[in-house]
Structure formats: C-alpha cells, structure tokens
C-alpha positions as CSV (number, residue, x, y, z in Angstrom):
1,X,-17.3,-10.2,47.0
2,X,-20.4,-11.0,45.5
3,X,-20.8,-13.6,43.7
4,X,-21.1,-11.9,40.1
5,X,-18.1,-10.1,40.8
6,X,-16.1,-13.7,41.9
7,X,-17.1,-14.9,38.7
8,X,-15.7,-11.8,36.6
9,X,-12.5,-12.1,38.8
10,X,-11.9,-15.7,37.7
11,X,-12.8,-14.8,34.5
12,X,-10.0,-12.6,33.6
13,X,-7.1,-14.1,35.4
14,X,-6.1,-16.0,32.3
15,X,-6.0,-13.1,30.4
16,X,-4.4,-11.6,33.2
17,X,-1.4,-13.9,33.6
18,X,-1.4,-13.9,29.6
19,X,-0.5,-10.3,29.8
20,X,2.1,-10.7,32.2
21,X,4.1,-13.0,30.5
22,X,4.1,-10.9,27.1
23,X,5.2,-7.3,29.5
24,X,7.7,-10.1,30.9
25,X,9.3,-10.9,27.7
26,X,9.9,-7.2,27.0
27,X,11.4,-6.8,30.3
28,X,13.9,-9.4,30.0
29,X,17.5,-8.0,30.2
30,X,18.4,-6.6,26.8
31,X,20.5,-9.5,26.3
32,X,18.5,-12.4,26.9
33,X,18.2,-13.7,23.0
34,X,20.9,-14.0,20.1
35,X,21.4,-10.6,18.1
36,X,18.7,-10.7,15.5
37,X,19.2,-10.2,12.0
38,X,17.8,-7.1,10.0
39,X,16.1,-7.3,6.9
40,X,15.6,-5.0,3.7
41,X,13.0,-6.8,1.0
42,X,12.1,-5.3,-1.9
43,X,8.2,-6.1,-1.8
44,X,7.2,-5.5,-5.9
45,X,4.3,-5.7,-6.7
46,X,1.3,-7.0,-4.1
47,X,0.8,-10.0,-6.4
48,X,3.8,-11.3,-5.1
49,X,1.8,-12.5,-2.3
50,X,0.0,-15.0,-4.3
51,X,2.2,-16.1,-6.9
52,X,5.0,-18.3,-7.3
53,X,8.1,-16.7,-8.9
54,X,11.8,-16.9,-8.2
55,X,11.5,-13.3,-5.6
56,X,9.0,-15.3,-3.3
57,X,11.5,-18.4,-3.3
58,X,13.8,-16.2,-2.5
59,X,11.7,-14.8,0.7
60,X,11.3,-17.9,2.1
61,X,14.8,-19.2,1.3
62,X,16.1,-16.2,3.6
63,X,13.3,-16.8,6.0
64,X,15.0,-20.5,6.4
65,X,18.1,-18.5,7.9
66,X,16.9,-16.8,10.5
67,X,15.9,-18.0,13.7
68,X,12.2,-17.7,14.4
69,X,11.8,-13.8,16.3
70,X,9.5,-13.2,19.0
71,X,8.0,-10.3,17.3
72,X,8.6,-8.9,14.2
73,X,8.9,-4.6,13.8
74,X,7.9,-3.6,10.4
75,X,8.9,-0.1,8.5
76,X,6.8,-0.2,5.1
77,X,7.0,2.2,2.5
78,X,3.3,1.9,2.1
79,X,2.3,3.9,5.8
80,X,3.5,7.5,5.6
81,X,2.2,10.0,8.4
82,X,2.8,13.2,9.7
83,X,4.8,12.6,12.9
84,X,5.5,8.4,13.7
85,X,3.6,6.2,14.9
86,X,3.7,2.3,15.7
87,X,0.6,0.0,15.7
88,X,-0.7,-1.0,18.9
89,X,-3.7,-3.1,18.5
90,X,-3.6,-6.8,19.7
91,X,-4.9,-8.3,16.1
92,X,-4.1,-5.4,13.6
93,X,-6.1,-6.2,10.1
94,X,-4.7,-6.9,7.1
95,X,-5.2,-4.4,5.0
96,X,-5.9,-4.4,1.1
97,X,-4.0,-1.0,0.2
98,X,-4.3,-1.1,-3.7
99,X,-6.7,-1.4,-7.1
100,X,-7.0,-3.6,-10.3
101,X,-5.7,-6.6,-8.8
102,X,-7.1,-10.0,-9.0
103,X,-9.9,-11.2,-6.5
104,X,-8.3,-13.3,-5.2
105,X,-5.4,-11.1,-3.9
106,X,-7.9,-9.4,-2.2
107,X,-9.4,-12.2,-0.1
108,X,-5.9,-13.4,1.3
109,X,-6.0,-12.6,5.4
110,X,-2.6,-12.5,7.2
111,X,-4.2,-12.2,10.7
112,X,-0.8,-12.0,12.6
113,X,-1.2,-10.9,16.3
114,X,-0.2,-7.5,16.9
115,X,2.0,-6.7,20.2
116,X,0.8,-3.9,22.4
117,X,3.5,-4.5,24.8
118,X,6.3,-4.6,21.5
119,X,4.8,-1.1,20.5
120,X,4.9,0.3,24.1
121,X,8.8,-0.5,24.7
122,X,9.3,1.2,21.3
123,X,7.6,4.2,22.6
124,X,9.8,4.3,25.6
125,X,13.1,3.8,23.8
126,X,12.7,6.4,21.0
127,X,14.4,9.5,22.2
128,X,14.6,11.4,18.8
129,X,10.9,11.8,18.7
130,X,7.4,11.3,20.5
131,X,6.2,7.9,19.0
132,X,2.5,7.9,18.9
133,X,0.4,4.4,19.4
134,X,-1.9,3.9,16.9
135,X,-4.9,1.5,16.9
136,X,-6.2,2.3,13.3
137,X,-3.7,1.1,11.0
138,X,-3.0,-2.4,10.5
139,X,-0.9,-4.6,8.8
140,X,-0.2,-2.8,4.7
141,X,0.4,-4.4,1.9
142,X,4.3,-3.8,2.2
143,X,4.2,-5.7,5.3
144,X,1.7,-8.8,4.6
145,X,2.7,-9.9,1.3
146,X,6.0,-10.3,2.0
147,X,6.0,-11.4,5.7
148,X,3.7,-14.2,4.8
149,X,6.4,-15.9,2.8
150,X,8.6,-15.6,5.9
151,X,6.0,-16.9,8.5
152,X,3.3,-18.4,6.6
153,X,1.4,-19.9,9.7
154,X,0.8,-16.1,10.9
155,X,2.0,-17.3,14.5
156,X,4.8,-14.0,15.1
157,X,3.3,-10.7,16.1
158,X,4.3,-8.0,14.1
159,X,3.8,-3.7,14.2
160,X,4.6,-1.5,12.2
161,X,6.1,1.7,12.4
162,X,5.0,4.5,10.0
163,X,7.8,6.9,8.1
164,X,7.2,10.7,9.1
165,X,6.6,12.6,5.4
166,X,8.2,15.6,6.8
167,X,11.5,14.5,7.9
168,X,14.7,14.1,5.8
169,X,16.8,11.2,5.0
170,X,19.1,11.6,7.7
171,X,16.3,11.7,10.5
172,X,15.1,8.9,9.5
173,X,18.4,6.9,9.8
174,X,19.2,8.2,13.1
175,X,16.0,7.0,14.5
176,X,16.1,3.5,13.1
177,X,19.5,3.6,15.0
178,X,17.2,4.0,18.2
179,X,15.6,0.8,17.5
180,X,19.0,-1.6,18.2
181,X,18.0,-2.8,21.3
182,X,15.2,-4.3,20.1
183,X,17.1,-6.9,18.1
184,X,18.7,-8.3,21.5
185,X,14.9,-8.9,22.5
186,X,14.3,-11.4,19.7
187,X,12.8,-8.5,17.3
188,X,13.2,-8.9,13.7
189,X,13.3,-5.8,12.2
190,X,12.4,-5.5,8.5
191,X,12.2,-2.3,6.2
192,X,10.4,-2.8,3.0
193,X,9.9,-1.0,0.0
194,X,12.1,-0.9,-3.6
195,X,15.5,0.3,-3.9
196,X,14.6,1.7,-7.5
197,X,10.8,2.5,-7.4
198,X,9.8,4.6,-10.7
199,X,6.1,3.6,-11.7
200,X,5.5,6.1,-13.8
201,X,7.9,4.6,-16.0
202,X,7.6,0.9,-16.2
203,X,7.6,-1.0,-19.3
204,X,4.7,-3.1,-19.0
205,X,5.9,-4.8,-22.1
206,X,8.7,-6.0,-20.3
207,X,7.3,-7.5,-17.3
208,X,7.8,-10.7,-18.0
209,X,11.1,-10.3,-19.4
210,X,14.1,-11.5,-17.2
211,X,16.1,-9.0,-14.9
212,X,15.4,-6.2,-18.0
213,X,16.3,-2.6,-15.9
214,X,16.9,1.0,-18.1
215,X,20.3,1.9,-17.9
216,X,19.6,5.1,-15.0
217,X,18.1,1.7,-13.1
218,X,21.1,-0.4,-13.4
219,X,23.3,2.7,-12.7
220,X,21.2,3.8,-10.0
221,X,20.7,0.2,-8.4
222,X,24.9,-0.6,-9.1
223,X,25.8,2.5,-7.4
224,X,23.4,1.8,-4.3
225,X,24.8,-1.8,-3.8
226,X,28.3,-0.4,-4.5
227,X,27.7,2.4,-1.3
228,X,26.1,-0.3,0.8
229,X,28.7,-3.0,0.5
230,X,31.0,-0.5,1.2
231,X,29.5,0.7,4.0
232,X,29.3,4.2,2.6
233,X,26.1,5.2,4.3
234,X,26.7,9.2,3.8
235,X,26.2,8.6,0.0
236,X,22.9,7.0,0.6
237,X,21.6,9.4,2.9
238,X,22.4,12.1,0.8
239,X,20.8,10.2,-2.4
240,X,19.5,13.6,-3.8
241,X,23.2,14.3,-4.6
242,X,24.0,11.9,-6.3
243,X,22.4,12.3,-10.1
244,X,20.1,11.8,-12.3
245,X,19.7,8.1,-12.6
246,X,19.1,8.7,-8.7
247,X,16.5,10.9,-9.1
248,X,14.9,8.8,-11.6
249,X,15.0,5.9,-9.4
250,X,13.8,7.9,-6.6
251,X,11.1,10.1,-7.9
252,X,9.7,10.1,-3.7
253,X,11.6,8.5,-0.9
254,X,8.8,6.5,0.8
255,X,10.2,2.7,-0.8
256,X,13.7,4.1,-0.7
257,X,13.7,5.0,3.4
258,X,12.6,1.7,4.6
259,X,16.1,0.7,3.2
260,X,18.0,3.2,5.7
261,X,16.2,1.9,8.4
262,X,17.7,-1.8,7.8
263,X,21.5,-0.3,7.0
264,X,21.4,2.2,10.1
265,X,21.2,-0.9,12.3
266,X,24.2,-2.5,10.7
267,X,27.0,-3.0,13.2
268,X,30.5,-2.6,12.2
269,X,31.0,-6.8,12.6
270,X,28.2,-7.6,10.8
271,X,27.8,-8.7,6.8
272,X,25.5,-7.5,4.8
273,X,24.1,-10.5,1.9
274,X,21.9,-9.4,-1.3
275,X,19.5,-11.4,-2.3
276,X,16.6,-11.2,-5.3
277,X,19.1,-8.9,-6.8
278,X,17.0,-8.0,-10.1
279,X,15.4,-5.5,-12.2
280,X,11.6,-5.9,-13.4
281,X,10.1,-3.9,-15.6
282,X,12.7,-1.3,-16.5
283,X,12.2,0.9,-13.4
284,X,12.0,-1.2,-10.6
285,X,14.5,-3.7,-8.8
286,X,13.7,-6.6,-6.2
287,X,17.2,-6.3,-4.4
288,X,16.7,-7.2,-1.1
289,X,19.3,-7.6,1.7
290,X,20.1,-9.4,5.1
291,X,22.4,-7.7,7.6
292,X,23.7,-10.9,9.9
293,X,26.8,-11.3,12.5
294,X,30.3,-12.1,10.3
C-alpha cells in the first residue's frame, strides 16, 4: 500500500465505524426498546411552522410525553407516488411545497438527518409491495412543519414513506401493519394529514373564529372519532360508504390516509387519546391522536 492509499484508508475509518454503528442499531433484537407510541397529527396550514397557537402547543405537549425516538418514519399527505417509496438519503432537504405564504416561512430549514439504514430496514420488512429507495424527495411540509415542534433541535433522523395513489384505503391499512416491528426498534411512526380536509369549501372569513365547523364537517368528525374510539376500523377503511358528510370531508384521500396508517398499528391493549380536537374555517379539523400502551 502506498502513502496515498494509506492516508485514504485512514480517512474513511471514522465514517465506516459510524455506518457500522448505525447498522447495528437496526439489527438489534426486535424487543430492544420499549414499544414506541404512534401519532396522527392534523397538520393544517404550513403557517403552523412559525406561528404560536394552541395547535403548536399541542404538538409540543405531546412530544413531552414520548420517549425520544431513535428515528421517525413519517407518512405525509404531501408525497403521493405511483408505487411505494421511502426516502433513503443521509441528509434530506427541507421542501417548501406551497405558495402564497410569507417569506419567513420559506426561510425555515429543518436540517434533520435521514437514515438510509432505516429506509433499507423498512424495505426489507414490507412484503405487501416492493418499496423503492428514493434519493430525490426530502421532508415536505406535512412532515417538517409539525415535527419541528416535537424535536426543535432537528436531532432525530427522519424518513418519509410515500402514498401510492393507485391503491385503495384497505391496501394502505394492511401495508401499515407491516411496519409494526419498527416500533420496538425505537421508531416513532407519524401519520400527518387532516381527518376533515376540504380546502375548496374553507370559510376564509371564519379563519380566526374558534372551533368553527360546518354541520357536515362536524358530523363527519364526530363519526370518525366514534369509530376511532370504538376500534371500528372497518367503517373508517370504507369511508366512501359513510354518506354525504364523509364525501365532503374527504373529497380526495391523501390527507385522510395517514390516519389509517396510524390506526393500523394500534394493538389490542393500547389506548387512543385525542388532542388538538378543533375545527378550523368550517371545512378543516386539526384533530390529532396518540396511540400508546394502556
């Protein structure tokens, strides 16, 4: 070995050791940690990233009740793909996938690391479909605008899993079940969307009116919460058969499906607790939930 090769080999040793340590984290026994909770977060407006309000406080408060995870897997309403993918880059970019907001929001960066190791582990455990490893996406606003309130230091690795827009709700629910083993490896699984989400019918003049919801939005929200708390996931999977209120509440499925990912992971002896349970501007609900051991 010549001098140049020797120096090069020494230089990569710390990196190799770091990667080995990361790999060991994901090859530990499945019962290596306490079973992590699961969250569904109603993310609402991207402005929640920089505003101070009761919903932001709700995110912070729930973060204080959760052991700090080894990593986060987030299913966001804002990453729809043909097929299922997980982000696999070591440093995901902060995606500002919106328009018409103040520059201060576009200036926000959330530099949390990624985890190629967790991405590979997720690909390996999912048998329902072939999970692709994505190197181009990053953290969209469904992820970073809420996770930044849970972990403001951006010191928890995050990967995102995409929503296959070609698949029915039952597919997403069953796929989510295959992620359950990650909870025992210190992975916090987060679904990020909104249970009631109809932007086309927002009452902009009621944006600052506390807990304002149209009758159909409140009806759909109440039925959803009833099904959630009674563990009647069948009705939630078949949301298209629930009548007009549900049709208006879920005009497109992408904000609703992350809820099913969270609920699919609930164990028989686990509890569901609701927080941020309010309506906004008539046709949006911020209702969020935590699934945890009884």
